[in-house]
N, C-alpha and C positions, 0 to 999 in steps of 0.2 A: 530657831528659823535654821538655825548651822545641822542641826540633829535631822529635821526635815528633808534638807537637802541630801545628807548622806543618805537616808534610807531611800528616796527618790533612786540615786545614783546606784545602790544596792539592786534595787528592783530591776531596773534599766539592762544593768548586768546578766540578771535572771532570764530577760526577755530572748526570744529564736531570734527576732528580728530587730534590729539595730535601733531601725525608724520607724515612724507611723506611716510612713507614706511606702516603703517596702511591706511592710505588714498587709498596707490596703492592697497592694498591686500582688503579693502573693496569692490572698484571699478572691481577689478577682480570676485570677489565673486559675486557682482551684475549681471557683464555679465554673470558668469556661470547660474545664477538663473534664467535670462532672457530666455538664451538659453534652458534651462529643461522646463521652463514656455512656451513658444512658439511650443517647441517638443511635450507637453501634448495638447494644442492648437491646432496642426496638427492633432494628434490622434484623440481628439474631432470631429473635420471634418471629418475625415474617417470615424468616428463610426456614423456621421448624415449623410453621404454619404449610408451608410449601412440598416440604420435604415428606411431612404427613399425610398430604394429600397424594403425593407420589407412591409413596408406599401402597398407600390404601389402592389405586391405581394399578398397583404391579402386583399384590396380592388377588385383584379382584383379576386380572386376566391371567393369572394362574391358575386359578379355582376355574374359570370358563374353559379353559386351554384342556383342564384336566376332566371337566365335565362334558366335553366336545369328545376326547380320546375315549372315554368311559361309553359314550351313547354311540360311537361312530359304527361299532361291531353290530350294534342291535337295530339298526335301519337298513331299510330298503333304499331309501332316497337320501340322497345328501344334502343336509339343512344348510349347508351353506351355497352350493352351486344348482341343486335341486334335479341334480343327474340321480342316475340308477347308479348305485353303488356297485363297485368291483373290487377285487383282490386290490390292484395297483391304486385303485382312488382310497380303499381305505389308509394303505399304506404312506399314500401322498399327505392323506389329510393328517396322519398319525407324527409324519414327517414334520409336518406343518406345525402342530400342536406342540410339540419337543422344542422346536426352534424357538416358538413363543414362548412356552414356560420358562424354557432358559434365559432366554433375555429378559423376562420379567423378573425370574430370580437375580439375575448381573443386577439389574436396579433396583429391587428391592436390597439387596447386599450392598450397592453404593449409597442407599438413602440411609440404610440402617447406621453403615458408616458416618455419612455425613451428620446424622443427626445425634450421635453420640459425639462427633468434634465439637458440634454447637452447643450441647449443653456442658462440653467441658467448658467453651469458652464462657459461655453464660457464667457460669459457675467462678471464674477466674473474672470476669468482668465485676460480678458481683461483688466480692471480694475486693476488687480495685475501688469501685464505687463507695463501698462502705467506710474504706480507710481516708479515701479523698475527703467522705464527708466527715468524718471524724478529725482531720487535718484542720479542715475548714472551721470547724465548731472551734478549736483552740486557736486558730488565726483570728476569728472574730472577736473571741475572749480577750486574747493579746491586742487587739484595734482596741477594743473598748478600755483595757488598762492603758495603752499608750495614751490614747485621749484624755483618760482621767488623770495621766500624770503631766502631760500637758497644760492641762488646769490645774494642776496644783503648782507645778511649777512657775507658772503664770501668776499665780496668788502668792506664791512666794517672794515672788520679784517685786509685785507692787507692796507687799508688806514691808521688803527688804527698802525700798523706794523711800516709803512711808515713814518707815523708821529713821533713815536718814535724813528724810524732810524735818522730821521731829528735832533729832539729836542739832542739828544745824540751829532748829529756831531754840532750843534749849541753851546752846551754847550763845547765840545771839541773844535771848534775854538774859542768860548770865552776865555777859558784858554790858548791858543796857541798865544791869542792875548794880552792877561793880560802879560805871558810869553815875549814875543817880547817887549814888553813896559817897562819891567821891566828890559831887557837885555838893552834896548835903552837909559833906563836911567843911568845906571849902567857903561855904555861906553862912557857916554857923560858928 
């Protein structure tokens, strides 16, 4: 039993957490951190979808403005306001479409940058989650070891107590044996 106690102490020193409750607490904190990280990841996924939608809208606005600019010189009646096309009117529509295109290109650029940032953050979050899950597995394994060590320690303690009780009984029986032998000699 002494060797088992030494082995348990050696195993305890090799563990990251000194106590079972510390290990359980760390595991619970890691689980909560993983849940928070996954929530952020989900939020980023929604933001990516929104960003993709905004990019598609900007691309469609650019395409529509370019088509309108190309078509404006070939028509006699303005498709937007239904009035007769004049040189000033053509210039006004082209200017308006250039502004629309510039604004849409700026929005498209912003969405592309945002999407790139979200992708980088997503990659970082996935890496963080993966590391946290690995640490959680390690903590859970250690928690099982702590529990097993606690049970072994309790079993050893019970064995030592039983051994102590048996030794006391042996000592008591040896004394009784000696007493009986002395009585037998005295009577005989």
